[in-house]
C-alpha positions as CSV (number, residue, x, y, z in Angstrom):
1,M,54.8,13.4,14.4
2,P,55.3,10.6,16.9
3,A,55.0,12.9,19.9
4,R,51.8,14.5,18.4
5,A,50.3,11.0,17.8
6,A,51.0,9.9,21.3
7,E,49.4,13.1,22.7
8,L,46.3,12.6,20.7
9,V,45.9,9.0,22.0
10,K,46.6,10.1,25.6
11,Q,44.0,12.9,25.4
12,A,41.3,10.6,24.1
13,G,38.7,9.3,26.6
14,S,39.2,5.7,27.8
15,E,36.2,4.5,25.8
16,D,37.5,6.1,22.6
17,R,41.1,5.4,23.0
18,A,41.3,2.2,20.9
19,A,39.5,3.8,18.0
20,T,41.6,7.0,18.3
21,T,44.8,4.8,18.3
22,V,43.7,3.1,15.1
23,A,42.8,6.4,13.4
24,V,46.0,8.1,14.5
25,I,48.2,5.2,13.2
26,Q,46.4,5.1,9.9
27,A,46.7,8.8,9.4
28,A,50.4,8.8,10.3
29,I,51.1,5.9,7.9
30,A,49.2,7.7,5.1
31,V,51.4,10.7,5.5
32,K,54.7,8.9,5.9
33,P,54.8,5.1,6.1
34,S,58.5,5.0,7.3
35,T,57.5,6.7,10.6
36,A,55.3,3.7,11.6
37,P,57.7,2.1,14.2
38,S,58.5,5.5,15.8
39,V,54.8,6.5,16.0
40,V,53.9,3.1,17.5
41,G,56.7,3.3,20.0
42,A,55.7,6.8,21.1
43,I,52.1,5.7,21.6
44,A,53.2,2.5,23.5
45,H,55.4,4.6,25.7
46,S,52.8,7.2,26.4
47,V,49.8,4.8,26.8
48,P,51.1,1.3,27.3
49,D,47.6,-0.2,27.2
50,M,47.3,0.8,23.5
51,A,50.7,-0.7,22.6
52,A,49.1,-3.9,21.1
53,V,46.4,-1.9,19.3
54,A,48.9,0.5,17.8
55,A,51.3,-2.3,16.8
56,G,48.6,-4.5,15.3
57,T,47.1,-1.7,13.3
58,A,50.5,-0.6,11.9
59,A,51.5,-4.2,11.1
60,A,48.2,-4.8,9.2
61,E,48.9,-1.6,7.1
62,L,52.6,-2.3,6.6
63,P,53.3,-6.0,7.0
64,K,56.8,-5.6,5.7
65,Q,57.6,-3.5,8.7
66,A,56.0,-5.9,11.2
67,T,59.2,-6.8,12.9
68,A,60.4,-3.2,13.4
69,I,57.0,-2.2,14.6
70,A,56.8,-5.1,17.1
71,K,60.3,-4.2,18.4
72,A,59.5,-0.5,18.8
73,A,56.3,-1.3,20.7
74,A,57.9,-3.9,23.0
75,A,60.8,-1.6,23.8
76,A,58.4,1.2,24.8
77,A,55.9,-1.0,26.7
78,P,57.8,-4.2,27.8
79,S,55.0,-5.2,30.1
80,K,52.7,-5.7,27.1
81,A,55.2,-7.9,25.2
82,G,52.7,-10.8,24.9
83,K,49.8,-8.7,23.7
84,I,52.0,-7.0,21.2
85,V,53.3,-10.3,19.7
86,A,49.7,-11.6,19.5
87,A,48.4,-8.5,17.7
88,V,51.3,-8.3,15.3
89,C,51.3,-12.0,14.5
90,K,47.6,-11.9,13.7
91,A,48.2,-8.9,11.4
92,A,51.3,-10.4,9.7
93,P,51.2,-14.1,10.3
94,K,54.0,-14.9,7.8
95,D,56.5,-13.1,10.0
96,Y,55.5,-14.7,13.3
97,R,59.0,-16.2,13.9
98,A,60.9,-12.9,13.3
99,V,58.4,-11.0,15.4
100,A,58.5,-13.4,18.3
101,V,62.3,-13.6,18.3
102,I,62.9,-9.8,18.1
103,V,60.4,-9.2,21.0
104,A,61.9,-11.9,23.2
105,Q,65.3,-10.3,22.6
106,T,64.0,-6.8,23.3
107,V,62.3,-7.9,26.5
108,P,64.5,-10.3,28.4
109,G,62.6,-12.9,30.4
110,S,59.5,-12.7,28.1
111,A,60.1,-15.9,26.1
112,K,57.3,-18.0,27.6
113,E,54.9,-15.1,27.4
114,V,55.9,-14.5,23.8
115,L,55.5,-18.2,22.8
116,A,52.0,-18.3,24.4
117,A,51.1,-15.2,22.4
118,V,52.3,-16.8,19.2
119,T,50.2,-19.9,19.8
120,S,47.1,-17.7,20.6
121,A,47.6,-16.0,17.2
122,I,48.5,-19.2,15.3
123,P,46.8,-22.1,17.1
124,E,48.2,-24.8,14.8
125,L,51.7,-24.3,16.4
126,K,50.4,-24.9,19.9
127,S,51.1,-28.7,20.2
128,G,54.6,-28.3,18.7
129,V,55.4,-25.4,21.1
130,E,54.2,-27.3,24.1
131,S,56.2,-30.4,23.2
132,A,59.3,-28.3,22.7
133,L,58.8,-26.5,26.0
134,A,58.4,-29.8,27.8
135,A,61.9,-30.7,26.9
136,Y,63.4,-27.5,28.4
137,S,63.4,-28.5,32.1
138,G,64.4,-25.3,33.8
139,E,66.9,-24.1,31.2
140,S,66.5,-20.7,29.5
141,V,64.1,-21.0,26.6
142,S,65.2,-20.1,23.0
143,V,62.2,-18.7,21.2
144,A,63.8,-19.4,17.8
145,A,64.5,-23.1,18.7
146,V,61.0,-23.7,20.1
147,L,59.3,-22.2,17.0
148,D,61.6,-24.1,14.7
149,H,60.7,-27.3,16.5
150,A,56.9,-26.4,16.3
151,T,57.1,-25.6,12.6
152,A,58.9,-28.9,11.9
153,S,56.2,-30.8,13.9
154,V,53.4,-29.1,11.9
155,A,55.2,-30.0,8.7
156,M,55.6,-33.7,9.8
157,E,51.9,-33.9,10.7
158,V,50.9,-32.5,7.3
159,A,53.2,-35.0,5.6
160,K,51.8,-37.9,7.6
161,G,48.3,-36.8,6.8
162,S,48.9,-36.5,3.1
163,S,50.6,-39.9,2.9
164,V,47.5,-41.6,4.4
165,R,44.9,-39.9,2.3
166,G,44.3,-41.4,-1.1
167,P,43.0,-39.7,-4.2
168,T,39.3,-38.7,-3.9
169,V,36.8,-38.0,-6.6
170,G,35.0,-34.8,-5.7
171,P,33.4,-31.8,-7.4
172,P,35.6,-30.9,-10.2
173,F,35.0,-34.5,-11.4
174,V,32.4,-34.9,-14.1
175,A,31.3,-38.4,-15.3
176,P,32.0,-38.9,-19.0
177,S,29.0,-38.7,-21.3
178,L,28.5,-41.4,-24.0
179,T,26.2,-39.0,-25.9
180,P,27.7,-37.7,-29.2
181,T,28.5,-34.0,-28.9
182,T,29.0,-31.2,-31.5
183,I,32.4,-29.6,-30.8
184,G,32.2,-26.2,-32.5
185,P,31.8,-24.5,-35.9
186,L,35.3,-25.1,-37.1
187,T,35.6,-28.7,-35.9
188,S,32.0,-29.6,-36.1
189,G,31.1,-33.2,-36.4
190,E,29.8,-35.8,-34.1
191,V,32.1,-38.1,-32.2
192,P,30.6,-41.6,-32.4
193,T,29.7,-43.3,-29.2
194,G,32.6,-45.4,-27.9
195,G,35.4,-43.3,-29.3
196,R,36.9,-43.2,-32.8
197,G,36.9,-46.9,-33.4
198,Y,40.4,-47.8,-32.1
199,A,41.1,-51.5,-31.9
200,K,40.5,-52.9,-28.5
201,P,43.5,-54.4,-26.7
């Protein structure tokens, strides 16, 4: 199946290639979901320009296989590592860290490209990634460490924001009515204005 899928994509005209890639991936997954990484890898190897499309489509259909799909695509088309990471992270954002780390390990020297791809897919991580990278002066970059730093930075910003904001009264709030109301057939009766006559403090 992987070889056949790759051949179908390769034979498609350039203007139809992306649509063909999506259709081929979806058809392959419908028949046998476990083949997704190998089908994506075959397409990425045969037509590298379609690696990100294939990986993103497969990850959207099978988010639990996102990491394996990204690894297969990056191994087959290492020059497209960044695009593959961006596509898979958009399709399966919860797995962005695992996807980025596995692609960076699969394609040595791609760390900065991979991190840029993550921030394009998940913009809220951008400032944290940039501040972590600024501390790396010429040393080899650890994708896992940078992303952990960025995630911690986002969490700190959220915590700071929530401690500053006070309670607000907004739309589920309804002002209490002082008009007597009938509750229902079993508990019918009017509640007198001002409550049930409890003693005031």
